[in-house]
Structure formats: structure tokens, C-alpha cells
Backbone as CSV, one residue per row, in Angstrom:
resi,resn,N_x,N_y,N_z,CA_x,CA_y,CA_z,C_x,C_y,C_z
1,MET,24.258,80.005,-56.007,24.927,80.414,-54.770,24.021,80.192,-53.555
2,LEU,22.748,80.635,-53.688,21.792,80.472,-52.594,21.560,79.000,-52.295
3,GLN,21.446,78.182,-53.351,21.229,76.748,-53.166,22.428,76.114,-52.454
4,HIS,23.630,76.582,-52.816,24.840,76.064,-52.164,24.844,76.400,-50.670
5,LEU,24.464,77.627,-50.339,24.417,78.036,-48.929,23.358,77.255,-48.167
6,LYS,22.211,77.026,-48.826,21.158,76.222,-48.200,21.666,74.806,-47.910
7,GLY,22.461,74.282,-48.821,22.989,72.939,-48.629,23.950,72.825,-47.466
8,LEU,24.559,73.937,-47.089,25.510,73.929,-45.976,24.828,73.939,-44.613
9,VAL,23.571,74.349,-44.568,22.864,74.472,-43.285,22.764,73.125,-42.565
10,PRO,22.230,72.058,-43.210,22.181,70.770,-42.498,23.569,70.225,-42.175
11,HIS,24.576,70.503,-43.041,25.938,70.055,-42.741,26.446,70.715,-41.464
12,PHE,26.143,71.993,-41.290,26.554,72.720,-40.085,25.910,72.098,-38.840
13,ILE,24.630,71.759,-38.955,23.929,71.138,-37.821,24.552,69.784,-37.493
14,THR,24.893,69.020,-38.532,25.538,67.720,-38.325,26.882,67.882,-37.625
15,LEU,27.629,68.908,-38.013,28.920,69.158,-37.373,28.753,69.563,-35.912
16,LEU,27.637,70.220,-35.598,27.345,70.520,-34.191,27.097,69.231,-33.405
17,ASN,26.476,68.251,-34.058,26.306,66.926,-33.453,27.675,66.329,-33.152
18,LEU,28.587,66.400,-34.126,29.947,65.896,-33.936,30.647,66.614,-32.783
19,LEU,30.490,67.925,-32.725,31.093,68.709,-31.642,30.511,68.304,-30.293
20,SER,29.209,68.090,-30.237,28.572,67.642,-28.993,29.152,66.312,-28.543
21,GLY,29.383,65.414,-29.505,29.980,64.127,-29.169,31.383,64.274,-28.623
22,CYS,32.168,65.164,-29.217,33.537,65.399,-28.730,33.526,65.935,-27.297
23,ILE,32.613,66.851,-27.028,32.512,67.398,-25.670,32.082,66.307,-24.696
24,ALA,31.161,65.453,-25.136,30.704,64.346,-24.288,31.858,63.405,-23.960
25,VAL,32.738,63.159,-24.937,33.911,62.311,-24.690,34.756,62.903,-23.566
26,TYR,34.987,64.204,-23.627,35.777,64.841,-22.562,35.074,64.720,-21.210
27,GLN,33.754,64.928,-21.183,33.019,64.850,-19.917,33.095,63.444,-19.329
28,VAL,33.080,62.426,-20.186,33.249,61.058,-19.690,34.648,60.890,-19.106
29,SER,35.655,61.497,-19.730,37.041,61.350,-19.269,37.224,61.904,-17.862
30,VAL,36.439,62.922,-17.488,36.534,63.492,-16.139,35.387,63.006,-15.264
31,GLU,34.660,61.992,-15.759,33.560,61.347,-15.040,32.442,62.308,-14.681
32,ALA,32.231,63.309,-15.534,31.094,64.227,-15.382,29.950,63.667,-16.221
33,TYR,29.336,62.603,-15.712,28.389,61.846,-16.527,27.082,62.593,-16.793
34,HIS,26.698,63.483,-15.894,25.505,64.293,-16.163,25.723,65.158,-17.415
35,LEU,26.885,65.795,-17.493,27.174,66.627,-18.654,27.359,65.773,-19.906
36,ALA,27.963,64.593,-19.739,28.107,63.689,-20.878,26.737,63.320,-21.434
37,MET,25.810,63.010,-20.548,24.443,62.679,-20.979,23.794,63.875,-21.668
38,LEU,23.986,65.065,-21.119,23.410,66.273,-21.708,23.888,66.458,-23.145
39,PHE,25.191,66.296,-23.383,25.719,66.512,-24.731,25.383,65.360,-25.676
40,VAL,25.226,64.160,-25.154,24.748,63.062,-25.994,23.306,63.325,-26.429
41,LEU,22.468,63.763,-25.496,21.077,64.089,-25.834,21.018,65.226,-26.844
42,LEU,21.888,66.225,-26.673,21.941,67.320,-27.636,22.349,66.796,-29.010
43,GLY,23.342,65.913,-29.036,23.781,65.337,-30.295,22.689,64.536,-30.969
44,VAL,21.928,63.765,-30.187,20.824,62.975,-30.745,19.757,63.895,-31.333
45,PHE,19.461,64.976,-30.623,18.491,65.951,-31.145,18.984,66.545,-32.464
46,LEU,20.243,66.936,-32.507,20.809,67.517,-33.723,20.831,66.495,-34.858
47,ASP,21.036,65.230,-34.516,21.028,64.164,-35.511,19.657,64.054,-36.164
48,PHE,18.618,64.209,-35.372,17.252,64.206,-35.916,16.980,65.495,-36.694
49,PHE,17.458,66.611,-36.160,17.125,67.915,-36.714,17.806,68.170,-38.055
50,ASP,19.035,67.675,-38.238,19.731,67.949,-39.504,19.016,67.307,-40.686
51,GLY,18.517,66.090,-40.486,17.768,65.431,-41.553,16.467,66.140,-41.862
52,LEU,15.806,66.620,-40.803,14.553,67.348,-40.984,14.791,68.626,-41.782
53,VAL,15.847,69.351,-41.426,16.172,70.596,-42.131,16.532,70.316,-43.586
54,ALA,17.306,69.264,-43.822,17.707,68.919,-45.190,16.485,68.626,-46.057
55,ARG,15.524,67.894,-45.481,14.313,67.577,-46.257,13.469,68.819,-46.500
56,LYS,13.347,69.677,-45.506,12.545,70.894,-45.655,13.155,71.841,-46.690
57,LEU,14.484,71.906,-46.732,15.160,72.794,-47.684,15.362,72.137,-49.043
58,GLY,15.081,70.829,-49.111,15.266,70.112,-50.354,16.713,69.994,-50.771
59,VAL,17.596,69.794,-49.793,19.033,69.763,-50.095,19.685,68.481,-49.574
60,SER,18.930,67.398,-49.468,19.516,66.125,-49.044,20.595,65.707,-50.033
61,SER,21.693,65.159,-49.522,22.801,64.786,-50.394,23.546,63.597,-49.809
62,GLU,24.325,62.931,-50.664,25.129,61.799,-50.224,26.213,62.256,-49.246
63,VAL,26.720,63.472,-49.433,27.701,64.013,-48.495,27.085,64.130,-47.106
64,GLY,25.843,64.601,-47.057,25.145,64.721,-45.781,24.964,63.382,-45.100
65,VAL,24.649,62.342,-45.879,24.474,60.993,-45.332,25.769,60.505,-44.695
66,GLN,26.883,60.668,-45.427,28.169,60.203,-44.912,28.621,61.019,-43.706
67,LEU,28.427,62.336,-43.758,28.806,63.201,-42.650,27.990,62.861,-41.406
68,ASP,26.718,62.546,-41.611,25.835,62.178,-40.513,26.360,60.930,-39.790
69,SER,26.796,59.945,-40.561,27.315,58.722,-39.959,28.608,58.969,-39.199
70,LEU,29.462,59.842,-39.738,30.711,60.161,-39.041,30.439,60.839,-37.703
71,ALA,29.468,61.751,-37.681,29.103,62.421,-36.434,28.485,61.424,-35.456
72,ASP,27.611,60.551,-35.969,26.977,59.547,-35.110,28.000,58.592,-34.512
73,LEU,29.048,58.289,-35.273,30.054,57.366,-34.765,30.719,57.921,-33.510
74,VAL,30.883,59.241,-33.447,31.468,59.855,-32.253,30.437,59.915,-31.125
75,THR,29.294,60.536,-31.408,28.292,60.750,-30.358,27.676,59.448,-29.869
76,SER,27.387,58.533,-30.788,26.682,57.301,-30.424,27.572,56.070,-30.439
77,GLY,28.859,56.236,-30.765,29.770,55.104,-30.793,30.955,55.255,-29.857
78,VAL,31.706,56.322,-30.029,32.879,56.535,-29.169,32.463,56.808,-27.722
79,VAL,31.450,57.635,-27.543,31.036,57.995,-26.171,30.597,56.772,-25.367
80,PRO,29.644,55.950,-25.851,29.265,54.776,-25.042,30.410,53.773,-24.877
81,GLY,31.278,53.661,-25.906,32.438,52.781,-25.756,33.357,53.255,-24.644
82,PHE,33.549,54.567,-24.557,34.400,55.142,-23.512,33.750,54.988,-22.139
83,VAL,32.419,55.133,-22.082,31.710,54.921,-20.811,31.931,53.492,-20.322
84,MET,31.818,52.524,-21.238,32.040,51.137,-20.837,33.489,50.918,-20.413
85,PHE,34.433,51.571,-21.101,35.840,51.541,-20.685,35.967,51.988,-19.223
86,LYS,35.331,53.108,-18.891,35.432,53.655,-17.532,34.761,52.734,-16.514
87,LEU,33.634,52.131,-16.882,32.950,51.227,-15.964,33.809,50.007,-15.657
88,ILE,34.396,49.425,-16.701,35.238,48.242,-16.489,36.490,48.619,-15.703
89,ALA,37.072,49.801,-16.009,38.270,50.250,-15.288,37.977,50.450,-13.800
90,GLY,36.735,50.817,-13.479,36.372,51.052,-12.088,35.805,49.840,-11.384
91,ALA,35.700,48.710,-12.095,35.136,47.495,-11.499,36.152,46.832,-10.567
92,ASP,35.657,45.970,-9.717,36.496,45.248,-8.768,37.052,43.998,-9.448
93,ILE,38.252,44.126,-10.022,38.834,43.025,-10.781,39.671,42.108,-9.889
94,SER,40.017,42.568,-8.684,40.801,41.740,-7.775,40.028,40.476,-7.416
95,GLN,40.764,39.411,-7.209,40.178,38.123,-6.844,39.227,37.591,-7.913
96,THR,39.492,37.923,-9.166,38.702,37.379,-10.271,39.651,36.756,-11.283
97,ILE,39.083,36.089,-12.269,39.908,35.461,-13.302,40.576,36.502,-14.196
98,PHE,40.178,37.779,-14.033,40.717,38.834,-14.885,41.884,39.591,-14.245
99,THR,42.328,39.157,-13.077,43.354,39.902,-12.343,44.612,40.132,-13.169
100,ASP,45.053,39.104,-13.892,46.313,39.193,-14.638,46.216,40.080,-15.874
101,ILE,45.011,40.401,-16.312,44.853,41.246,-17.507,44.081,42.517,-17.168
102,SER,44.167,42.938,-15.915,43.381,44.083,-15.459,43.716,45.366,-16.219
103,ASN,44.949,45.481,-16.699,45.356,46.715,-17.394,44.763,46.832,-18.796
104,ILE,44.498,45.697,-19.424,43.980,45.752,-20.789,42.476,45.492,-20.864
105,LEU,41.901,44.967,-19.788,40.481,44.602,-19.801,39.555,45.766,-20.158
106,PRO,39.783,46.994,-19.620,38.865,48.096,-19.930,38.738,48.404,-21.420
107,TYR,39.784,48.095,-22.199,39.750,48.409,-23.626,38.697,47.593,-24.370
108,LEU,38.202,46.530,-23.736,37.116,45.773,-24.347,35.870,46.637,-24.530
109,GLY,35.769,47.694,-23.730,34.616,48.582,-23.839,34.444,49.154,-25.230
110,PHE,35.557,49.321,-25.943,35.478,49.918,-27.276,34.967,48.942,-28.329
111,ILE,34.684,47.709,-27.913,33.968,46.795,-28.816,32.618,47.410,-29.178
112,ILE,32.042,48.160,-28.238,30.775,48.837,-28.510,30.938,49.857,-29.629
113,THR,32.072,50.567,-29.623,32.347,51.533,-30.692,32.443,50.823,-32.036
114,ALA,33.150,49.688,-32.061,33.282,48.925,-33.303,31.920,48.397,-33.768
115,GLY,31.118,47.887,-32.823,29.796,47.384,-33.168,28.890,48.472,-33.711
116,THR,29.012,49.676,-33.144,28.224,50.816,-33.620,28.649,51.219,-35.029
117,ALA,29.972,51.222,-35.279,30.471,51.566,-36.614,29.914,50.600,-37.655
118,TYR,29.905,49.320,-37.320,29.383,48.317,-38.251,27.891,48.538,-38.481
119,ARG,27.162,48.832,-37.408,25.728,49.056,-37.547,25.440,50.257,-38.449
120,LEU,26.175,51.335,-38.264,25.977,52.531,-39.076,26.303,52.269,-40.545
121,ALA,27.355,51.497,-40.783,27.735,51.184,-42.160,26.656,50.342,-42.846
122,VAL,26.161,49.336,-42.139,25.101,48.492,-42.704,23.846,49.313,-42.961
123,PHE,23.515,50.203,-42.019,22.326,51.038,-42.186,22.444,51.903,-43.446
124,ASN,23.627,52.456,-43.686,23.820,53.307,-44.863,23.635,52.541,-46.165
125,VAL,23.959,51.247,-46.131,23.890,50.443,-47.351,22.501,49.850,-47.570
126,VAL,21.919,49.286,-46.501,20.673,48.526,-46.700,19.493,49.009,-45.867
127,GLY,19.715,49.890,-44.898,18.641,50.184,-43.969,18.014,51.546,-44.061
128,LYS,18.606,52.480,-44.812,18.133,53.858,-44.758,16.763,54.053,-45.396
129,ASP,16.345,53.108,-46.243,15.037,53.227,-46.878,13.969,52.410,-46.170
130,SER,14.358,51.722,-45.084,13.410,50.889,-44.353,12.526,51.743,-43.452
131,VAL,11.259,51.357,-43.363,10.319,52.076,-42.499,10.648,51.808,-41.036
132,ASP,10.968,50.568,-40.718,11.261,50.172,-39.342,12.761,49.989,-39.149
133,PHE,13.169,49.827,-37.881,14.573,49.632,-37.561,14.903,48.144,-37.517
134,ILE,16.112,47.804,-37.916,16.639,46.453,-37.742,17.751,46.561,-36.712
135,GLY,17.514,46.018,-35.534,18.453,46.197,-34.436,18.244,47.537,-33.754
136,LEU,18.825,47.676,-32.576,18.649,48.895,-31.786,19.374,50.060,-32.435
137,ALA,18.689,51.193,-32.570,19.303,52.384,-33.165,20.468,52.863,-32.294
138,ALA,21.542,53.299,-32.943,22.754,53.712,-32.224,22.502,54.833,-31.211
139,PRO,21.714,55.874,-31.537,21.483,56.928,-30.540,20.789,56.417,-29.275
140,ALA,19.791,55.538,-29.441,19.098,54.973,-28.272,20.066,54.149,-27.436
141,ASN,20.942,53.415,-28.102,21.929,52.612,-27.399,22.887,53.493,-26.603
142,ALA,23.314,54.601,-27.205,24.239,55.516,-26.516,23.602,56.084,-25.254
143,ILE,22.358,56.526,-25.358,21.666,57.088,-24.190,21.573,56.049,-23.075
144,MET,21.257,54.811,-23.448,21.137,53.744,-22.448,22.457,53.533,-21.716
145,ILE,23.560,53.426,-22.456,24.842,53.125,-21.820,25.344,54.290,-20.981
146,VAL,25.181,55.518,-21.465,25.620,56.677,-20.684,24.818,56.802,-19.390
147,SER,23.610,56.233,-19.375,22.794,56.290,-18.151,23.297,55.345,-17.068
148,TRP,24.099,54.344,-17.419,24.515,53.341,-16.434,25.344,53.913,-15.294
149,PRO,26.364,54.720,-15.545,27.082,55.290,-14.395,26.209,56.230,-13.567
150,LEU,25.211,56.852,-14.195,24.284,57.691,-13.429,23.423,56.836,-12.508
151,MET,23.081,55.632,-12.962,22.350,54.704,-12.101,23.161,54.376,-10.860
152,VAL,24.462,54.150,-11.048,25.336,53.810,-9.924,25.436,54.980,-8.948
153,GLU,25.516,56.209,-9.490,25.697,57.392,-8.649,24.445,57.775,-7.882
154,HIS,23.283,57.575,-8.472,22.076,58.200,-7.924,20.934,57.253,-7.579
155,THR,21.056,56.005,-7.933,19.948,55.113,-7.653,19.768,54.889,-6.159
156,GLU,18.527,54.627,-5.780,18.225,54.297,-4.391,18.442,52.806,-4.127
157,PHE,18.702,52.059,-5.197,18.844,50.612,-5.060,20.332,50.267,-5.061
158,SER,20.861,49.889,-3.920,22.299,49.679,-3.769,22.816,48.530,-4.620
159,TYR,21.912,47.632,-5.045,22.384,46.487,-5.805,22.932,46.900,-7.177
160,TRP,22.544,48.083,-7.687,23.116,48.532,-8.953,24.612,48.782,-8.808
161,VAL,25.034,49.290,-7.639,26.466,49.539,-7.408,27.230,48.223,-7.482
162,VAL,26.691,47.194,-6.811,27.326,45.876,-6.830,27.309,45.298,-8.244
163,PHE,26.181,45.453,-8.927,26.004,44.902,-10.278,27.066,45.435,-11.233
164,PHE,27.260,46.750,-11.238,28.200,47.370,-12.164,29.643,47.329,-11.673
165,GLN,29.872,46.664,-10.545,31.237,46.450,-10.061,31.785,45.099,-10.504
166,GLN,30.939,44.286,-11.152,31.352,42.944,-11.547,31.864,42.948,-12.987
167,PRO,33.173,42.721,-13.191,33.724,42.786,-14.555,33.090,41.779,-15.507
168,LEU,32.781,40.586,-15.017,32.174,39.583,-15.891,30.809,40.046,-16.378
169,ILE,30.040,40.655,-15.491,28.720,41.174,-15.873,28.871,42.277,-16.914
170,LEU,29.843,43.154,-16.734,30.060,44.242,-17.683,30.458,43.712,-19.060
171,ILE,31.296,42.692,-19.088,31.706,42.108,-20.356,30.520,41.440,-21.052
172,ILE,29.697,40.753,-20.278,28.482,40.153,-20.850,27.561,41.235,-21.396
173,LEU,27.413,42.334,-20.641,26.566,43.438,-21.091,27.047,44.030,-22.407
174,LEU,28.357,44.230,-22.529,28.851,44.853,-23.763,28.701,43.914,-24.956
175,LEU,28.854,42.615,-24.740,28.669,41.659,-25.838,27.208,41.584,-26.251
176,VAL,26.321,41.559,-25.258,24.882,41.568,-25.558,24.511,42.856,-26.282
177,ASP,25.112,43.944,-25.861,24.819,45.240,-26.472,25.181,45.250,-27.954
178,VAL,26.360,44.739,-28.291,26.778,44.695,-29.697,25.830,43.801,-30.500
179,ILE,25.360,42.733,-29.876,24.426,41.830,-30.559,23.106,42.531,-30.858
180,ILE,22.543,43.235,-29.854,21.248,43.868,-30.093,21.360,45.063,-31.038
181,LEU,22.557,45.655,-31.133,22.771,46.712,-32.119,22.655,46.171,-33.543
182,ASN,23.142,44.947,-33.735,23.269,44.397,-35.087,22.384,43.182,-35.340
183,ALA,21.508,42.876,-34.382,20.642,41.705,-34.543,19.609,41.929,-35.645
184,ASN,19.255,40.855,-36.298,18.218,40.913,-37.327,16.846,40.852,-36.644
185,PHE,16.571,41.883,-35.860,15.343,41.955,-35.067,14.664,43.279,-35.378
186,LYS,13.427,43.213,-35.841,12.732,44.431,-36.246,12.178,45.182,-35.040
187,LEU,12.409,46.484,-35.028,11.852,47.383,-34.021,11.015,48.429,-34.751
188,PHE,9.802,48.650,-34.269,8.926,49.582,-34.978,9.441,51.010,-34.890
189,SER,9.185,51.761,-35.944,9.559,53.170,-35.959,8.415,53.992,-35.384
190,PHE,8.646,55.295,-35.255,7.602,56.181,-34.734,7.040,57.097,-35.814
191,LYS,7.187,56.675,-37.061,6.586,57.404,-38.174,5.125,56.988,-38.306
192,LEU,4.234,57.832,-37.813,2.815,57.507,-37.801,2.160,57.865,-39.129
193,LYS,1.498,56.886,-39.744,0.740,57.163,-40.963,-0.681,57.595,-40.620
194,ASN,-1.102,57.273,-39.411,-2.392,57.731,-38.900,-2.333,57.650,-37.390
195,LEU,-3.385,58.125,-36.724,-3.399,58.152,-35.262,-4.250,57.033,-34.667
196,SER,-4.610,56.068,-35.475,-5.473,54.978,-35.040,-4.873,54.233,-33.854
197,LEU,-5.684,54.010,-32.818,-5.236,53.252,-31.657,-4.929,51.821,-32.064
198,ARG,-5.736,51.273,-32.950,-5.552,49.886,-33.394,-4.217,49.705,-34.096
199,ASN,-3.826,50.667,-34.911,-2.590,50.558,-35.673,-1.357,50.949,-34.859
200,ASN,-1.542,51.733,-33.806,-0.397,52.296,-33.078,-0.400,51.958,-31.595
201,LEU,-1.134,50.919,-31.223,-1.285,50.577,-29.806,0.058,50.437,-29.104
202,PHE,0.974,49.666,-29.688,2.241,49.398,-29.018,3.127,50.645,-28.974
203,ARG,3.002,51.527,-29.962,3.740,52.800,-29.919,3.239,53.651,-28.761
204,TYR,1.912,53.725,-28.601,1.342,54.523,-27.517,1.700,53.935,-26.153
205,VAL,1.684,52.606,-26.054,2.053,51.966,-24.782,3.505,52.289,-24.429
206,LEU,4.382,52.281,-25.428,5.791,52.590,-25.174,5.961,54.032,-24.710
207,VAL,5.281,54.959,-25.354,5.381,56.365,-24.969,4.874,56.558,-23.542
208,LEU,3.736,55.963,-23.219,3.177,56.072,-21.872,4.114,55.444,-20.846
209,SER,4.663,54.274,-21.168,5.596,53.605,-20.257,6.839,54.462,-20.043
210,ALA,7.321,55.084,-21.120,8.515,55.929,-21.022,8.283,57.092,-20.068
211,VAL,7.119,57.700,-20.152,6.793,58.823,-19.264,6.783,58.358,-17.811
212,VAL,6.162,57.202,-17.558,6.087,56.666,-16.194,7.487,56.350,-15.673
213,PHE,8.302,55.709,-16.499,9.669,55.367,-16.090,10.470,56.623,-15.766
214,MET,10.365,57.643,-16.603,11.160,58.861,-16.401,10.733,59.619,-15.154
215,ILE,9.478,59.504,-14.777,8.991,60.179,-13.576,9.433,59.445,-12.314
216,PHE,9.264,58.121,-12.301,9.469,57.374,-11.068,10.857,56.721,-10.969
217,LEU,11.487,56.424,-12.113,12.820,55.819,-12.099,13.681,56.529,-13.141
218,PRO,13.989,57.797,-12.918,14.637,58.596,-13.968,15.975,58.052,-14.441
219,TYR,16.791,57.517,-13.543,18.116,57.058,-13.948,18.077,55.656,-14.560
220,GLU,17.085,54.869,-14.195,16.926,53.543,-14.777,16.068,53.573,-16.040
221,SER,15.452,54.726,-16.322,14.432,54.793,-17.365,14.959,54.419,-18.752
222,ALA,16.178,54.834,-19.102,16.694,54.553,-20.448,16.772,53.053,-20.693
223,SER,17.313,52.308,-19.730,17.430,50.856,-19.891,16.049,50.196,-19.909
224,LEU,15.152,50.667,-19.069,13.807,50.095,-19.023,13.044,50.380,-20.316
225,ILE,13.224,51.560,-20.869,12.539,51.917,-22.116,13.039,51.040,-23.261
226,VAL,14.354,50.814,-23.322,14.901,49.953,-24.375,14.363,48.534,-24.234
227,LEU,14.338,48.025,-23.007,13.797,46.680,-22.767,12.332,46.611,-23.187
228,MET,11.560,47.607,-22.802,10.147,47.648,-23.180,9.984,47.748,-24.693
229,TYR,10.866,48.488,-25.332,10.835,48.666,-26.788,10.978,47.317,-27.500
230,PHE,11.915,46.492,-27.022,12.114,45.178,-27.624,10.889,44.290,-27.406
231,ILE,10.356,44.302,-26.204,9.197,43.452,-25.899,7.992,43.863,-26.738
232,LEU,7.712,45.168,-26.778,6.552,45.649,-27.525,6.732,45.464,-29.030
233,SER,7.964,45.612,-29.526,8.204,45.399,-30.950,7.940,43.944,-31.328
234,TYR,8.308,43.028,-30.450,8.041,41.616,-30.718,6.542,41.390,-30.901
235,PHE,5.738,41.919,-29.979,4.297,41.722,-30.076,3.684,42.544,-31.209
236,HIS,4.275,43.704,-31.493,3.785,44.531,-32.590,3.840,43.772,-33.910
237,PHE,4.970,43.126,-34.182,5.113,42.409,-35.453,4.462,41.021,-35.408
238,LYS,4.323,40.472,-34.212,3.643,39.191,-34.094,2.149,39.350,-34.403
239,PHE,1.584,40.471,-33.948,0.163,40.745,-34.196,0.024,41.987,-35.077
240,ALA,0.861,42.054,-36.108,0.934,43.249,-36.948,-0.402,43.571,-37.589
241,VAL,-0.715,44.882,-37.568,-1.899,45.402,-38.252,-1.412,46.427,-39.255
242,SER,-1.843,46.340,-40.474,-1.383,47.271,-41.503,-1.708,48.692,-41.133
243,ASP,-0.744,49.605,-41.360,-0.973,51.018,-41.105,-2.011,51.602,-42.046
244,HIS,-2.344,50.880,-43.107,-3.292,51.405,-44.086,-4.730,51.043,-43.748
245,VAL,-4.908,50.169,-42.731,-6.267,49.745,-42.381,-7.046,50.888,-41.787
């Protein structure tokens, strides 16, 4: 009985992640993007925390794995897809090649949701035992996309408003996004086997860069961190040093 109750604890945390994602969906629907970001961040934290609790209690299960993916699909798949829907719906489609299909164009945003679902499914089959990531992790992708309307609202650089008003640019962004979610490109994890500067140089550079970005460019920081992550991961594996050295 006690073991059964212990097994329910991480499931409850995972369901809180799902609930956070549902609330974030509503906040996107009313364009309350600050609150949407808050609940996405909460969901990402809970996504990390449920696995930690399951391992500490020794109650990891296949049900937990599947439930985790279902919750992630909402928080890290439906939410960013809906954000892209709203961005495209708010873009200036007049006088473009998309004028005649303006009513259906925003639905392309949910390609991100489909791409995330595929990424999560592949991860469950072939990626869950990998030390490093293959393609951009869904939670990081969700945070990046939810930050885009905040960039438009609060950035000091007016060109972001113009940038995110272009439907062609938004469509290119969503296609690139689905590609980087599922690309066969290795990204280093943050599981440290030791604290050696030689073995973890690029991890430390990313953390330091993230802090600088969040201080000086808070609304652009998510996109800049992801870009930096890809660049540093390329050099990390190009000049790879064994963690056992």
C-alpha cells in the first residue's frame, strides 16, 4: 500500500505539469504572455522535478514515462504551437502572397505541436537512455517561442516588431524550429560527471552567457541562449574531451 502511494507522488507532480500547460494555453488565448511564460516555466520545473522524485523514491515506471510525455505535449507542444498561431494571426498579411489564405494561414503554427509530438515519441523510443540530447529539447523550445511575443511587447529594438509582423518570416521560423527539434544534431547535457574546467568549458560558457543575456536582454535571452547552445555544442563535440579524463 505504501509503495503504491509512493508511486502516485511523481504522477501527481506530472499532472501538475499538465495543468500548468492547460493554464498556459488559456493565457495565450487572451494574449497574457507573461502569465503564459510563467506557467510554461512552472511546467518545465515540474517536468524536471517529477523524474527526480521518482528516482529518489525508487518508483520509476513505464506509466510515468508515458504520462510525462503526454504532459510535455501540452506544456511544450500545444502552448508554443498556439503562440505561433497567434503571431501569424496578428501578422500583416495584406499585400502579400498569403492574402487569399489569410484565414487558414495561422493554423500552420500547430506544425510546431506536431513536430514536438514526433520528437517526444522518438525520444521515448531511442533517446531516453542517451547522455546527450539529439535535437533541441522540447521544454527549451517552448520557452524560446513563448518569449517571442514578449520580445515584441517589451523590446527596445523596434525592428523586432517589424520582424514578427512578416508572415513569410514566421513561416520560415516555424519550419526551422521543427527541423531543429528533430535534427540529428547532438547537444550536450548538463549532467556533470566532474567539475573540471577542461571537461566542462562549453557548459560553463553557456551558463555564464545565459546569465549575461538574462540581465541585459531579458526578453531576447531565451532565443540567444538557444543559439549559443547550438554553437557551443558544435564546438564541444568537435573538440570533445572525455568526461573521464
